[in-house]
C-alpha positions in Angstrom: 0.0 0.0 0.0 2.8 2.4 0.9 4.6 1.7 -2.4 1.4 2.3 -4.3 0.8 5.7 -2.6 4.4 6.7 -3.2 4.2 5.8 -6.9 0.9 7.7 -7.2 2.4 10.8 -5.6 5.5 10.6 -7.9 3.2 10.5 -10.9 1.1 13.3 -9.7 4.3 15.4 -9.2 4.9 15.2 -12.9 1.6 16.9 -13.8 1.1 20.6 -14.2 0.0 22.7 -11.2 -3.6 23.0 -12.4 -3.9 19.2 -12.9 -2.5 18.6 -9.4 -5.2 20.9 -7.9 -7.9 19.2 -9.9 -6.9 15.8 -8.7 -6.7 16.9 -5.0 -10.2 18.6 -5.3 -11.6 15.5 -6.8 -10.1 13.1 -4.3 -11.3 15.1 -1.3 -14.8 16.0 -2.6 -17.5 15.0 -0.1 -19.0 12.3 -2.3 -15.6 10.5 -2.6 -14.7 10.5 1.1 -16.1 7.5 2.9 -13.5 7.3 5.7 -12.7 10.8 6.9 -9.6 9.7 8.9 -8.1 8.0 5.9 -8.9 11.0 3.8 -7.1 13.3 6.3 -4.0 11.1 6.4 -3.9 11.1 2.6 -4.4 14.9 2.6 -1.4 15.3 4.9 0.8 13.2 2.5 -0.5 14.9 -0.6 -0.2 18.5 0.7 3.3 17.9 2.1 4.4 16.3 -1.2 2.8 18.9 -3.4 3.7 22.0 -1.4 7.3 21.4 -0.3 8.1 25.1 -0.6 5.1 26.2 1.5 5.9 23.4 4.0 9.4 24.8 4.5 8.0 28.2 5.1 5.6 26.8 7.7 8.5 25.1 9.5 10.6 28.2 9.5 7.7 30.4 10.8 6.9 27.8 13.6 10.6 27.9 14.7 10.6 31.7 14.7 7.5 31.9 16.8 8.6 29.3 19.4 12.1 30.9 19.7 10.5 34.3 20.3 8.1 32.9 22.9 8.6 29.2 23.9 5.5 29.3 26.2 3.1 29.5 23.3 0.8 26.5 22.7 1.2 24.6 19.4 -2.4 25.3 18.4 -2.0 29.0 18.9 1.3 28.9 16.9 -0.5 26.9 14.1 -3.3 29.5 13.9 -0.8 32.3 13.8 1.2 30.6 11.0 -2.0 29.9 9.1 -3.0 33.6 9.3 0.4 35.1 8.4 1.1 32.7 5.5 -2.5 32.8 4.3 -2.8 29.0 4.4 -6.2 27.4 3.8 -8.2 26.1 6.8 -7.9 22.5 5.6 -4.1 22.6 6.4 -4.6 23.6 10.0 -4.3 20.0 11.4 -1.0 19.6 9.5 0.4 22.8 10.9 -0.7 21.8 14.4 1.3 18.6 14.0 4.4 20.5 12.8 4.1 22.8 15.8 3.7 20.0 18.2 6.7 18.2 16.9 8.8 21.3 17.1 7.6 22.2 20.6 8.4 18.7 21.8 11.9 18.9 20.2 12.4 22.3 21.9 11.2 21.0 25.2 13.6 18.0 25.1 16.5 20.2 24.1 15.8 22.5 27.0 15.8 19.6 29.3 19.3 18.7 28.0 20.5 22.3 28.1 21.2 22.6 24.4 18.6 25.1 23.4 21.0 27.2 21.4 22.1 24.3 19.2 18.6 23.9 17.5 18.6 25.7 14.2 
């Protein structure tokens, strides 16, 4: 199953931007989604694969916000990033996951005393 998804994504990456958007819209239209959780997982994979540049901007912004104020909650940071980068609401769960992972990394590095080594 993983190999099939990987092959499918590689083939989608070869298409034009308009075709990629059409495929994503068709895949996640309400009449095609039977299992919402599986749809959200695929949405995570698809959006990360198709929007690598945007994904890197999200990570960079999350890092900046946590470095400026490490006490912020990941959900708040995710909403701030979504607002500042003008990201669609559908990507909010993905941004929350990114923020949670970074906050956890930051917390663990603070426990070890190596906060300044995180890039």
